[in-house]
C-alpha positions in Angstrom: 2.5 16.6 4.8 3.9 20.2 6.0 1.0 21.3 8.1 0.4 18.0 9.7 4.6 18.2 10.3 4.2 21.8 12.1 1.7 20.6 14.0 3.4 17.7 15.3 6.5 19.5 15.7 4.1 22.7 18.0 2.9 19.6 19.9 6.1 18.5 21.0 7.2 22.2 22.0 3.7 22.8 24.1 3.1 19.5 25.7 2.4 20.2 29.0 2.7 23.7 29.3 -0.2 25.9 30.6 1.1 29.6 29.6 1.6 31.5 26.3 4.7 31.4 24.3 6.8 34.6 23.0 4.4 35.4 19.9 1.5 34.0 21.8 2.1 36.9 24.4 2.3 39.7 22.0 -0.8 38.7 19.9 -2.9 37.6 22.7 -2.6 41.0 24.9 -3.6 43.0 21.7 -6.9 40.7 20.9 -7.9 39.4 24.5 -10.6 41.5 26.3 -12.1 43.3 23.5 -14.9 44.9 24.0 -18.5 45.3 22.4 -19.7 44.9 19.3 -16.7 43.3 18.6 -17.0 40.7 21.4 -20.1 40.1 20.0 -19.0 38.7 17.1 -16.7 37.0 18.0 -19.2 35.0 20.6 -21.2 34.4 17.2 -18.4 33.1 15.4 -17.2 30.9 18.4 -21.1 29.6 18.5 -20.5 28.5 14.9 -18.3 25.8 16.1 -19.9 24.8 19.2 -22.1 21.3 18.7 -25.5 22.9 17.6 -24.1 25.8 15.6 -21.3 23.3 13.7 -24.2 20.8 13.2 -26.8 23.0 11.5 -24.0 24.5 9.3 -22.4 21.0 8.0 -26.3 20.5 8.0 -26.9 23.3 6.1 -24.2 22.9 3.7 -24.5 19.3 3.0 -27.7 19.7 2.0 -26.9 22.3 -1.0 -24.7 20.4 -2.2 -27.0 17.7 -2.3 -29.5 19.4 -4.2 -26.7 20.8 -6.5 -25.8 17.0 -6.8 -22.5 17.4 -5.9 -22.3 14.0 -3.9 -18.3 14.3 -4.0 -18.6 17.3 -2.5 -20.3 16.6 0.4 -18.3 13.3 1.9 -15.2 15.8 1.3 -17.2 18.4 3.8 -18.4 15.2 5.8 -15.1 13.0 6.0 -12.6 16.9 6.4 -14.7 18.5 9.3 -15.0 15.1 11.0 -11.6 14.0 10.4 -10.0 17.4 11.4 -12.1 18.0 14.5 -11.6 14.2 15.7 -7.9 14.8 15.4 -7.8 18.2 17.0 -9.5 16.6 20.0 -7.3 13.6 20.0 -4.4 15.7 19.9 -5.9 18.0 22.9 -5.4 14.6 25.2 -2.1 14.0 24.1 -0.2 17.3 24.1 -2.3 18.4 27.2 -1.5 22.0 26.7 -4.1 24.1 29.1 -5.3 27.8 29.6 -6.5 29.2 32.3 -6.2 26.2 34.5 -5.5 22.3 34.3 -8.9 21.4 33.0 -9.0 23.2 29.7 -7.1 21.6 27.0 -6.3 24.2 24.6 -4.1 22.7 21.3 -4.6 22.5 18.9 -7.9 24.9 18.8 -10.6 22.8 17.7 -13.2 25.3 16.5 -10.5 27.0 14.2 -10.0 23.4 12.6 -13.9 22.7 12.1 -14.8 26.0 10.3 -11.2 25.9 8.4 -11.7 22.4 7.2 -15.7 23.4 6.5 -14.1 26.3 4.3 -11.6 24.5 2.5 -14.0 21.4 1.7 -16.5 24.1 -0.1 -14.0 25.7 -1.5 -11.8 23.0 -3.4 -15.5 22.1 -5.1 -16.3 25.7 -6.0 -13.2 26.0 -7.4 -11.9 23.3 -8.9 -8.3 23.4 -9.5 -7.2 27.1 -8.4 -5.8 25.6 -5.2 -4.8 29.3 -4.4 -8.5 30.4 -4.2 -9.2 27.5 -2.1 -6.1 28.4 0.3 -7.0 31.7 0.5 -10.6 30.9 1.5 -9.4 28.5 4.2 -6.9 30.8 5.6 -9.8 33.5 5.7 -12.2 31.1 7.6 -9.5 30.0 10.3 -8.2 33.5 10.6 -12.5 34.8 11.3 -12.3 31.8 13.9 -8.7 32.3 15.4 -9.4 35.8 16.1 -12.6 34.8 17.9 -10.9 32.3 19.9 -8.3 34.8 20.9 -10.4 37.7 21.6 -12.9 35.3 24.0 -9.3 33.8 25.9 -10.0 30.3 24.9 -7.1 29.4 22.5 -3.6 31.3 22.4 -2.4 32.2 19.1 -0.3 29.0 18.5 -3.3 26.9 19.3 -5.5 28.5 16.4 -2.3 28.3 14.3 -2.0 24.4 14.7 -6.0 24.0 14.1 -5.3 25.3 11.2 -3.0 23.7 9.7 -4.3 20.1 11.2 -7.4 21.0 8.8 -5.1 22.0 6.1 -3.8 18.2 6.5 -6.7 16.4 6.6 -9.5 17.2 4.1 -6.9 16.9 1.0 -6.4 13.3 2.5 -10.0 12.7 2.5 -10.8 14.5 -0.7 -7.7 11.8 -2.1 -9.1 8.8 -0.2 -13.2 10.1 -1.8 -11.5 10.0 -5.3 -10.2 6.4 -5.2 -12.8 5.1 -3.7 -16.2 6.8 -5.2 -17.5 4.5 -7.8 -17.0 5.9 -11.2 -20.0 7.9 -13.1 -22.3 5.9 -14.8 -22.6 6.6 -18.6 -19.4 7.8 -18.3 -16.6 6.3 -20.6 -13.1 5.0 -19.5 -10.9 6.9 -20.1 -8.7 4.5 -20.6 -10.6 3.1 -24.0 -12.3 5.5 -24.7 -11.8 6.3 -28.4 -10.9 2.1 -29.1 -12.9 -0.4 -30.8 -14.5 -3.2 -28.9 -12.7 -6.0 -29.1 -15.2 -8.1 -30.0 -16.6 -6.1 -32.6 -12.9 -5.4 -34.1 -13.0 -7.1 -37.6 -16.5 -7.6 -37.8 -18.4 -6.1 -41.0 -21.7 -3.9 -40.2 -24.8 -6.1 -40.2 -26.5 -3.5 -41.9 -24.2 -3.5 -45.0 -23.0 -6.8 -45.4 -22.9 -8.1 -48.9 -24.3 -5.2 -50.6 -22.3 -3.8 -53.3 -20.1 -0.9 -52.8 -22.1 1.2 -55.4 
């Protein structure tokens, strides 16, 4: 809820604008225009968020999870990434913030939302209930992609932060939905009835011992 609220508030603040904010300017001037080899690294990270790179990356992750029989995690990855990127794309048109010209919508960063959502979904499956570790992995992935986007001049730092928050709001929502719609594992006892006798047989003698003396 906090992440979603931050995205909404920043979106209202930057709506229709085409220039950096005070914090954007300070951070951007330190990163924008870095030369090789750092610029090459930024381009490589940026490619992971492009259609071909992102499709290959998500496909590889989902395939690995299915091989490991992590069907729930695979669903969270696909759904979380789709919701995060779809939300970021929609917000760009709603907010209308631009960079380097009126045709370049920038808020929030879809690349950052994508990699953060992917990292968070995988981390939630790998770390189970260790939410702090999962959040740290998502922060790291978002920071790397965000650094690349600011270095290449594709986004303002606040766009990157909003993309990160978009993923933090989207992935847990998808995980919650998957947990409530995924069928119970076959053969797994219901925790509400585990250990309780079957009402159909309770009180009936065992047919193997009925009529035999107690000895």
